[in-house]
C-alpha positions in Angstrom: 21.9 7.3 2.8 25.1 9.4 3.3 25.2 10.4 0.0 21.3 11.0 -0.6 21.7 13.0 2.1 24.0 15.2 0.1 22.4 15.6 -2.5 19.3 16.6 -1.3 19.8 19.2 1.1 18.1 20.8 2.2 16.2 18.2 2.5 16.2 16.5 5.7 16.7 11.8 4.6 15.7 10.0 7.6 14.6 6.1 7.7 11.4 4.2 8.2 13.2 2.1 11.7 13.6 5.9 12.9 9.6 5.8 12.2 9.1 2.7 13.9 9.0 0.5 10.6 11.1 -1.6 10.4 13.4 -1.2 7.2 13.1 -5.3 7.1 9.5 -5.1 6.6 9.1 -2.6 4.5 8.0 -4.6 1.7 5.8 -6.3 3.2 4.1 -3.5 4.4 3.6 -2.5 0.6 2.2 -6.0 -0.4 0.4 -5.3 2.2 -1.2 -2.1 1.3 -1.4 -2.9 -2.5 -2.9 -5.6 -1.4 -5.7 -4.1 0.9 -6.5 -1.3 -2.1 -7.0 -4.4 -4.1 -9.2 -5.7 -2.3 -11.6 -2.5 -2.5 -11.0 -1.7 -5.5 -9.0 1.6 -4.7 -6.6 2.4 -7.5 -2.5 2.5 -6.3 -1.7 4.9 -8.3 -2.0 8.7 -9.3 -1.7 9.7 -12.9 -0.4 13.1 -12.2 3.3 11.6 -10.2 3.3 7.6 -13.1 2.5 10.2 -16.0 -0.6 7.5 -16.7 -4.5 8.7 -18.3 -6.1 6.8 -15.5 -5.5 5.4 -12.7 -5.7 1.7 -12.3 -6.5 -0.7 -9.7 -2.8 -2.0 -8.9 -2.9 -5.8 -9.3 -4.9 -8.9 -9.8 -6.8 -11.6 -7.2 -7.0 -14.7 -8.4 -9.1 -16.9 -7.0 -8.5 -20.6 -5.6 -11.2 -23.4 -6.2 -13.7 -22.1 -4.3 -16.3 -18.9 -5.6 -14.4 -15.7 -4.7 -16.2 -12.8 -3.7 -14.8 -9.2 -3.1 -16.7 -7.1 -1.5 -18.0 -3.9 -3.3 -15.7 -1.6 -4.2 -15.0 1.7 -2.1 -16.6 5.3 -2.3 -13.8 6.9 -0.9 -10.1 6.3 -1.9 -8.2 7.4 1.3 -6.2 10.8 0.6 -3.2 9.6 3.6 -1.4 6.4 5.0 -0.9 6.4 8.6 1.2 3.6 10.1 1.4 3.0 13.9 3.5 0.5 16.1 1.7 -1.5 18.3 2.9 -3.4 20.9 7.3 -3.4 19.0 
């Protein structure tokens, strides 16, 4: 972290723990977010950031033995993500 912070100066670098996001759970949070976006048919990337031609849904949901009924794709794409620590 120190070396990265030195390379990124004058930008400030902090840990997710300082923001109330347990660093040991970051991967779980990310997979939950990807699952939410996929479930609602919302693209998980931005072409301007990835160089892709389009913004694809980031994942695939495989049904079990019974039928899978997904909701209609979201009409509006979220513009920001807000994470709040509750009950910690």
